[in-house]
C-alpha positions as CSV (number, residue, x, y, z in Angstrom):
1,X,-19.7,79.3,-34.0
2,X,-21.0,76.6,-36.2
3,X,-23.6,74.0,-35.2
4,X,-21.0,71.2,-35.4
5,X,-18.6,73.1,-33.2
6,X,-21.3,73.5,-30.5
7,X,-21.9,69.7,-30.6
8,X,-18.2,69.0,-30.0
9,X,-18.0,71.5,-27.2
10,X,-21.1,70.0,-25.5
11,X,-19.8,66.4,-25.7
12,X,-16.4,67.5,-24.3
13,X,-18.2,69.2,-21.4
14,X,-20.2,66.0,-20.5
15,X,-17.1,63.9,-20.7
16,X,-15.2,66.3,-18.3
17,X,-18.1,66.4,-15.8
18,X,-18.6,62.6,-15.7
19,X,-14.9,62.0,-15.2
20,X,-14.8,64.4,-12.4
21,X,-17.8,62.8,-10.7
22,X,-16.2,59.3,-11.0
23,X,-12.9,60.5,-9.6
24,X,-14.7,62.2,-6.6
25,X,-16.8,59.1,-5.7
26,X,-13.8,56.8,-5.8
27,X,-11.6,59.2,-3.8
28,X,-14.2,59.1,-1.0
29,X,-13.9,55.3,-0.6
30,X,-11.4,54.3,2.1
31,X,-11.0,50.8,0.7
32,X,-11.6,49.7,-2.9
33,X,-14.3,47.1,-3.5
34,X,-13.1,43.8,-4.8
35,X,-15.5,41.0,-4.0
36,X,-18.4,40.4,-1.7
37,X,-21.1,37.8,-1.3
38,X,-22.8,35.9,1.5
39,X,-19.9,33.5,1.9
40,X,-16.9,35.8,2.3
41,X,-15.5,39.3,1.6
42,X,-12.1,40.5,0.4
43,X,-10.9,44.0,1.4
44,X,-7.7,46.1,1.4
45,X,-6.9,48.1,4.4
46,X,-3.7,50.1,4.8
47,X,-2.1,48.2,1.9
48,X,-2.6,44.8,3.6
49,X,-5.0,42.2,2.5
50,X,-7.5,41.2,5.1
51,X,-9.6,38.1,4.4
52,X,-12.9,37.5,6.2
53,X,-13.8,33.8,5.8
54,X,-16.6,31.4,6.6
55,X,-16.7,27.6,6.3
56,X,-18.6,27.9,3.0
57,X,-16.0,30.3,1.6
58,X,-12.2,30.2,1.2
59,X,-11.9,27.8,4.1
60,X,-14.6,25.6,2.6
61,X,-12.7,25.6,-0.7
62,X,-9.5,24.4,1.0
63,X,-11.5,21.4,2.3
64,X,-11.2,18.9,-0.5
65,X,-12.1,15.3,-0.7
66,X,-8.5,14.5,0.2
67,X,-8.6,16.5,3.5
68,X,-12.0,15.1,4.4
69,X,-10.8,11.5,3.8
70,X,-7.7,12.1,6.0
71,X,-9.9,13.5,8.7
72,X,-12.1,10.4,8.5
73,X,-9.4,7.8,8.4
74,X,-6.6,9.2,10.6
75,X,-8.2,8.2,14.0
76,X,-8.0,4.5,13.0
77,X,-4.3,4.6,12.0
78,X,-1.9,3.4,14.7
79,X,1.8,3.4,15.3
80,X,3.3,0.0,16.2
81,X,6.5,-0.5,18.2
82,X,7.7,-4.1,18.6
83,X,10.5,-5.9,20.4
84,X,12.0,-9.0,18.8
85,X,14.3,-11.6,20.2
86,X,17.0,-12.1,17.5
87,X,19.4,-15.0,17.7
88,X,23.0,-14.5,16.4
89,X,25.7,-17.1,15.8
90,X,29.4,-16.4,16.2
91,X,31.4,-17.0,13.0
92,X,33.6,-19.3,15.1
93,X,30.7,-21.4,16.4
94,X,31.2,-24.2,13.8
95,X,34.9,-24.3,14.2
96,X,35.8,-27.3,16.4
97,X,39.0,-25.6,17.6
98,X,37.1,-22.6,19.1
99,X,34.2,-24.7,20.4
100,X,36.5,-26.5,22.8
101,X,37.1,-23.2,24.5
102,X,33.7,-21.5,24.3
103,X,31.3,-24.5,24.1
104,X,27.8,-23.5,23.0
105,X,28.2,-19.9,23.9
106,X,28.6,-19.1,20.2
107,X,24.8,-18.6,19.9
108,X,23.3,-15.7,21.8
109,X,20.1,-13.7,21.8
110,X,19.5,-10.0,21.6
111,X,16.5,-7.7,21.9
112,X,15.8,-5.6,18.8
113,X,13.3,-2.8,18.6
114,X,11.4,-2.1,15.4
115,X,8.5,0.1,14.4
116,X,5.8,0.2,11.8
117,X,2.2,1.1,11.2
118,X,-1.2,-0.5,11.3
119,X,-4.9,0.2,11.1
120,X,-7.9,-0.7,13.3
121,X,-10.5,-2.8,11.4
122,X,-13.1,-3.3,14.1
123,X,-14.4,-1.4,17.2
124,X,-13.2,-4.1,19.5
125,X,-9.5,-3.6,18.6
126,X,-8.5,-5.9,15.8
127,X,-5.5,-4.3,13.9
128,X,-3.9,-5.3,10.6
129,X,-0.2,-4.8,9.9
130,X,2.6,-6.6,8.0
131,X,4.3,-9.8,9.1
132,X,7.7,-8.2,8.8
133,X,6.5,-5.6,11.3
134,X,4.9,-7.8,14.0
135,X,5.3,-11.4,13.0
136,X,8.3,-12.2,15.2
137,X,7.5,-9.8,18.0
138,X,7.9,-10.8,21.6
139,X,6.2,-7.5,22.7
140,X,3.9,-5.2,20.7
141,X,2.9,-1.7,21.8
142,X,0.2,0.1,19.8
143,X,-0.2,3.9,20.0
144,X,-3.5,5.6,19.0
145,X,-3.9,9.2,17.6
146,X,-5.2,10.3,21.0
147,X,-1.9,9.3,22.6
148,X,-3.1,6.2,24.4
149,X,-0.9,3.2,24.3
150,X,-1.9,-0.5,24.5
151,X,-0.1,-3.8,24.9
152,X,-1.2,-5.8,21.9
153,X,-1.6,-9.5,21.3
154,X,-0.5,-11.3,18.1
155,X,-3.6,-13.2,17.0
156,X,-2.0,-14.8,14.0
157,X,0.6,-14.1,11.3
158,X,1.4,-15.4,7.8
159,X,5.0,-15.1,6.7
160,X,4.3,-16.0,3.0
161,X,1.7,-13.2,2.4
162,X,3.4,-10.7,4.9
163,X,0.2,-10.1,6.8
164,X,-0.4,-10.1,10.6
165,X,-3.4,-9.6,12.8
166,X,-3.0,-8.2,16.3
167,X,-5.5,-7.1,18.9
168,X,-5.8,-4.6,21.7
169,X,-8.4,-4.8,24.5
170,X,-10.8,-1.9,24.3
171,X,-14.3,-1.1,22.9
172,X,-15.8,1.6,20.7
173,X,-12.5,2.2,18.9
174,X,-12.4,4.1,15.6
175,X,-12.0,1.8,12.6
176,X,-11.6,2.0,8.9
177,X,-13.9,0.9,6.1
178,X,-12.4,-1.8,4.0
179,X,-13.0,-1.3,0.3
180,X,-12.9,-3.5,-2.8
181,X,-9.5,-3.6,-4.4
182,X,-10.9,-5.3,-7.5
183,X,-12.6,-1.9,-8.3
184,X,-9.3,0.1,-8.2
185,X,-8.7,2.4,-11.2
186,X,-5.3,3.3,-12.6
187,X,-4.8,7.0,-12.2
188,X,-7.2,7.5,-9.3
189,X,-6.1,9.5,-6.2
190,X,-4.9,7.5,-3.2
191,X,-3.6,8.5,0.2
192,X,-0.9,6.6,2.2
193,X,-1.0,7.0,6.0
194,X,1.5,5.7,8.5
195,X,4.4,6.1,10.8
196,X,7.5,6.8,8.6
197,X,10.7,6.9,10.6
198,X,8.8,6.9,13.9
199,X,7.3,10.4,13.4
200,X,4.0,9.2,14.8
201,X,5.6,9.3,18.3
202,X,6.3,13.0,18.0
203,X,2.7,14.2,17.9
204,X,0.6,10.9,17.9
205,X,-0.6,11.7,14.3
206,X,0.0,9.7,11.1
207,X,1.9,11.2,8.3
208,X,-0.1,11.7,5.1
209,X,1.2,11.4,1.5
210,X,-0.9,11.7,-1.7
211,X,-0.5,10.2,-5.1
212,X,-2.2,8.0,-7.7
213,X,-2.5,4.4,-8.5
214,X,0.3,3.9,-11.0
215,X,-0.3,0.2,-11.8
216,X,-2.2,-2.8,-10.7
217,X,-1.6,-6.5,-10.8
218,X,2.1,-6.2,-10.2
219,X,3.8,-9.6,-9.5
220,X,7.0,-8.9,-7.7
221,X,10.0,-11.2,-6.9
222,X,9.8,-13.0,-3.6
223,X,11.7,-11.4,-0.7
224,X,12.8,-13.5,2.3
225,X,10.2,-16.2,1.3
226,X,7.5,-13.6,1.2
227,X,5.4,-13.6,-2.0
228,X,3.9,-10.4,-3.5
229,X,1.3,-10.9,-6.2
230,X,-1.2,-8.5,-7.7
231,X,0.4,-5.7,-5.9
232,X,-0.9,-2.1,-6.2
233,X,1.8,0.3,-7.3
234,X,1.5,4.0,-6.2
235,X,3.7,7.1,-6.3
236,X,2.4,8.2,-2.9
237,X,5.5,8.4,-0.8
238,X,6.0,5.2,1.3
239,X,9.1,5.2,3.5
240,X,10.5,3.2,6.4
241,X,7.9,2.8,9.1
242,X,5.0,3.1,6.7
243,X,4.8,-0.7,6.4
244,X,1.4,-1.9,7.6
245,X,-0.4,1.4,7.1
246,X,-3.5,1.9,5.0
247,X,-3.6,3.0,1.3
248,X,-7.0,4.7,1.0
249,X,-9.0,5.9,-2.0
250,X,-10.8,9.2,-2.1
251,X,-14.0,7.7,-0.7
252,X,-12.1,6.9,2.6
253,X,-12.0,3.1,1.9
254,X,-8.9,1.1,2.5
255,X,-7.9,-0.6,-0.8
256,X,-4.4,-1.8,0.2
257,X,-1.8,-2.2,2.9
258,X,1.4,-0.2,2.4
259,X,4.2,-2.9,2.3
260,X,7.4,-2.1,0.5
261,X,9.3,0.3,-1.8
262,X,11.7,-0.2,-4.6
263,X,14.8,2.0,-4.2
264,X,17.5,2.6,-6.8
265,X,21.1,1.5,-5.8
266,X,22.7,4.3,-3.7
267,X,19.4,6.1,-3.2
268,X,17.8,6.3,0.2
269,X,14.0,6.6,0.7
270,X,11.2,6.8,-1.7
271,X,11.6,7.3,-5.5
272,X,8.0,6.9,-6.5
273,X,7.8,3.1,-6.5
274,X,5.7,2.0,-3.6
275,X,3.6,-1.2,-3.4
276,X,0.6,-2.2,-1.3
277,X,-1.0,-5.6,-0.8
278,X,-4.6,-5.5,-2.2
279,X,-7.2,-5.3,0.6
280,X,-9.2,-8.2,-0.8
281,X,-6.3,-10.5,-0.2
282,X,-5.8,-9.0,3.3
283,X,-9.5,-9.7,4.0
284,X,-9.1,-13.4,3.1
285,X,-5.9,-13.8,5.1
286,X,-7.1,-12.1,8.3
287,X,-10.3,-14.2,8.2
288,X,-8.2,-17.4,8.4
289,X,-5.8,-15.9,11.0
290,X,-8.8,-14.9,13.2
291,X,-10.2,-18.5,13.0
292,X,-7.0,-20.6,13.0
293,X,-4.1,-18.3,13.9
294,X,-2.2,-19.4,10.8
295,X,-2.6,-20.2,7.1
296,X,-2.8,-23.9,6.3
297,X,-1.1,-24.7,3.0
298,X,-1.0,-28.4,3.6
299,X,-0.5,-29.6,0.1
300,X,2.3,-30.4,-2.3
301,X,1.8,-30.2,-6.1
302,X,4.6,-32.6,-6.8
303,X,6.5,-30.5,-9.3
304,X,10.0,-29.6,-10.0
305,X,10.4,-26.6,-12.3
306,X,12.9,-24.0,-13.5
307,X,12.7,-20.7,-15.3
308,X,12.9,-20.6,-19.1
309,X,16.1,-18.8,-20.1
310,X,17.1,-17.7,-23.6
311,X,18.8,-21.1,-24.4
312,X,15.7,-23.1,-23.5
313,X,13.4,-20.7,-25.3
314,X,15.6,-21.1,-28.4
315,X,15.7,-24.9,-28.1
316,X,11.9,-25.1,-27.8
317,X,11.2,-22.5,-30.4
318,X,9.4,-20.3,-27.9
319,X,8.7,-16.6,-28.7
320,X,9.8,-15.5,-25.2
321,X,11.3,-16.6,-22.0
322,X,8.1,-16.4,-20.0
323,X,7.0,-19.6,-18.3
324,X,8.3,-22.3,-16.1
325,X,9.6,-25.6,-17.5
326,X,8.7,-28.9,-15.7
327,X,11.9,-30.8,-14.7
328,X,10.3,-33.4,-12.4
329,X,6.9,-34.9,-11.7
330,X,6.4,-36.9,-8.5
331,X,4.4,-40.1,-9.2
332,X,1.0,-40.1,-7.6
333,X,1.1,-36.3,-6.9
334,X,-1.5,-33.8,-8.0
335,X,0.7,-32.8,-10.9
336,X,0.9,-36.4,-12.1
337,X,-2.8,-37.0,-11.7
338,X,-3.7,-34.0,-13.9
339,X,-1.4,-35.2,-16.7
340,X,1.5,-32.8,-16.4
341,X,4.7,-34.2,-17.9
342,X,8.4,-33.4,-17.8
343,X,9.4,-30.7,-20.4
344,X,5.9,-29.1,-20.3
345,X,6.0,-25.4,-20.0
346,X,3.5,-23.9,-17.5
347,X,2.4,-20.5,-18.7
348,X,-0.7,-19.8,-16.6
349,X,-2.3,-20.9,-13.3
350,X,-5.9,-19.8,-12.9
351,X,-5.8,-16.1,-13.7
352,X,-2.1,-15.7,-13.0
353,X,0.3,-15.5,-15.9
354,X,3.6,-17.3,-15.1
355,X,6.7,-15.5,-16.0
356,X,9.3,-17.6,-14.2
357,X,9.9,-20.2,-11.5
358,X,9.5,-17.6,-8.7
359,X,6.1,-16.5,-10.0
360,X,4.8,-20.1,-10.1
361,X,5.9,-20.7,-6.5
362,X,4.3,-17.5,-5.5
363,X,1.0,-18.3,-7.2
364,X,0.6,-21.6,-5.4
365,X,0.8,-19.8,-2.0
366,X,-2.6,-18.3,-2.9
367,X,-4.4,-21.7,-2.8
368,X,-5.5,-24.1,-0.1
369,X,-5.7,-27.9,0.2
370,X,-8.8,-29.3,-1.7
371,X,-9.0,-26.5,-4.2
372,X,-9.1,-27.1,-8.0
373,X,-6.7,-25.1,-10.1
374,X,-6.7,-24.6,-13.8
375,X,-3.3,-25.0,-15.5
376,X,-2.4,-23.9,-19.0
377,X,0.8,-25.2,-20.5
378,X,2.7,-25.7,-23.7
379,X,3.6,-29.1,-25.0
380,X,5.0,-29.8,-28.5
381,X,4.1,-26.2,-29.6
382,X,0.5,-26.8,-28.6
383,X,-1.4,-25.1,-25.8
384,X,-3.0,-27.6,-23.3
385,X,-5.4,-26.9,-20.4
386,X,-5.9,-29.2,-17.4
387,X,-7.3,-29.0,-13.9
388,X,-5.2,-29.9,-10.8
389,X,-6.8,-30.9,-7.5
390,X,-4.6,-29.9,-4.6
391,X,-4.8,-33.0,-2.4
392,X,-4.1,-32.6,1.3
393,X,-0.8,-34.1,2.4
């Protein structure tokens, strides 16, 4: 046997022995080893996975900033049930022929029950919700996450901004932290909490949906003389009954109040277009409601306006149809005093860009008597700036 053959034989022997040892050691193990550290272990027994967990392991990994925020905010979210007295008029009431038989019985009242959401903002029981939830309520019942129910008092409401302030009598209640909606970031995670479809009543817990801020500064068309400016758009699902609930960032701060959704024709429920009132606006309104019970917009700018359509834009040589054209100026009014003239086109009020007549009307709901407002307008193809003082009526 040559020297080379001996070397090959020796190497083969070592390989055979080491393989046998490896096979023997592994065959003596009842369970294969997968992973182990001080936090948790994974094992296999009888073909089934058994997971031994601690808070710092898999369970800890499931606890995200989202789950911790929900845990923090949920106790301050409430369900709101209201009873309204609605008046209805018979279609025959204005007919003289039928009135001689029925008199004034053509107008009648009926109790209507509605529901919504809200959130506690102070330990002594102040709660914020929408005006379209509680503004016309004759009776308000608030349900907390511990199942306790309270009769609530309407402190004040503002139809134009769709914000109401109610109160329950108790102390040391859980309450939310109000954030700064001017610091919101498009694309950041947000959480919508509330009482969609009355589900809060099933287990006294708010429903949670998660999404991102899709857009900010959204100026929407008025709905029932309610004006929605600088709205926060989110794809977190907002459905019927969510109105008045908080929209929360990942720090557990309320940055908006869930208010409305846009739904395509023939589609029921959420399609990813939900809107919340910025919390900074909510703060301003509830401060006034707490002090006065209402919002005093006791001024009149003295303007008549209409939206700019394609024909007007073509006649004035405008690049777009954005703006509101002045059709009337009342003598001696704030508009007259600041030099606005008929045929001027208002394109901006303070930081609000005016797209049409409705936007202009909505913007003036943001101001109060005595304030000075910067106006930017077009006149004879020139941009002019002026300042209007909102004189008290």
